[in-house]
N, C-alpha and C positions, 0 to 999 in steps of 0.2 A: 505492499500499500504504501503509494508517494501522495506529500501534503497532507493537508492536518495534522490536525494536534498528535496523533499516537498513539501510545499508550503514557498516561495522566503519571505522574511523578506523585508523591505522598501529598497527603491535606492537611494541614493542620487545623486545630479545632473549629478555628476560624470560617474554616471553609475554602482557605487558599491554598491555593496551589505551592509547596514551597522543592526552590528548584535548591539543582546543587550547585548551581550557582554559590545562593547566599549563604548556603550553610559551609561554605568555604570560607565565603564574605570576601570573595572576588566580586569584578566589575562583567571579565569577560568571561564568553557561557563558555559552562563544563561541557552541558550536552550538546551544544553541537559541537565540538573541538571532536569530545571520543566518540560521536559519527562520522567525522574528517578521519579520524586516526583510521575508523575501521572499513568506509568504504575506501580508502587511500591506498589499504592492501600494504601497508610499511608494515605490520606481522600480522601471523593472523591470527594472535589474540593482542586480545588490549584491554591494563587490567584497570582497574578502578579507579589508582591514583596519580598516574599517567597524565589524562587529561587535566587535572587539577590542578599538577605542577604547570605542566605547558602555559595553563593560564596563566597561573600564577607568573609565569617568567615572563609571559607576553605582556600583560596587566604591568607589573615592572618596567618593563625597556618601553615600556607607549608613553608610562606614564616622564619619565625619566626625559626622554627626548623632547616629551611636553614642555616637561618645566625649563627644561637649558630656554629649547627656540622663545616660551616665552617671554623670555630674560633677555632677548636677542633683537625681539622684537617689541620691549620694552627701553632696551638702548638704544634704538634707532625711530624712539617716538612714535609708534604704530602702536595700536590695538588691536590688532589682527596678523596669525600666524601665516605667512604666505613662506612655499618653498623655500626659497634665500632663505627666509630664518632656519627653515632646521640643516638648511646647507650649513648656517656657517655655525648654528649649536653642536651638529656632528663632530667634524671634520675639527673644531678647535676641542673637542674635549679624547681626550687621547688613547682612555678603553673606546671611548665608541668609536671612532674617528678607526679603530683599530679592527673592531667587529664588521664595519660597512666600509673596508676601505676600498671593496671591491665593488659598490654597489653607484648607482647613476643615480643622481634627484631631480628628473627633472626641472626644468625651469630653475635650477638651484644656483647656475653663476659659477666663480669662480674663487676663493681666497683671497681679500689684498697681500698683491706677494711684489716685492723688487728687491729683486734682487742688488747684492751688495759692490756689483761691478759694472751698477749700472749708474751706481748715486755719485756725486761729483766729490772728490777728496777736499776735505774742511782742514786746513790748518800745514799739510802737508806740502811743502815744497811749491811754496809758493813765493816765497822770496831767493832772489836771486846770489849767492854767498859771492863778497867779492875775496882772490888769491893774491 
């Protein structure tokens, strides 16, 4: 059976359904991640703890990137996070930069960087010495 609500989870005393995400204290959908793990044929069997752990890791990484991107948008005096802010946040953070080193962020641009060889020399060799 595709679509619909399928098998419903446990029901609390008030009659509301209790999701696995709310049990784990997460925002990311644990049930959906478990379904994706099963359908994706990553393994013949998927334990009950795997989707919870994966959802927690994804939620943490998302929160970390959004926090840094929010700081970057505040630095640029903007109210909205755009791909440029995500690019600046990821590339300026050492660990996230290493994790996403091969990823391309669309419309992210590049980090501002000028090679030292291109900068003018300051104070070195400007005077001609008399011998």
